[in-house]
C-alpha positions, 0 to 999 in steps of 0.5 A: 785496710791492711790485713796482718796474718798471725804466725803461730809457732810449731809449739803452739800448733802442737799444743792446740792439736794435742788438746783436741786429740786428748779430748780436753777441749773440742775443736770449736772451743779451741777455735773460739778461745784463740780466735782461730778458723776451724779450717786452719785448726783442721789443717794443723790436725791433719798435718799432725796426724799425717806426719805422726809416724815420722816421729819414730822413723829417724834413727839412721841420722843419729847413727850416722852422726855418731859414726861421724863423731867416732871417725873424728875422734879417731882422727884427733887421736892419730893427729895427737900421736903425730904431734907428740912424735914431731915434738920429740923429734924437734927436741932431739934436733935442737 
């Protein structure tokens, strides 16, 4: 007899945990409805709560990405100016 493990998307896990935390359904109701083991749902809930504070803790990568984009835009501007100058010089020599 082969046992197949079900895989659940992060969106599904989030929906389940938020349903429990909001009080819309009890953990037992959710487990019965979706045929989930209570310890699995409990693990999802614990992981969700343990990592909840990290949702607001990552503004630095976005700032770093914006800085990189700004640097690349400046480089494009300099290269465009150099290209235009090279075209003008090329036209003079032709």
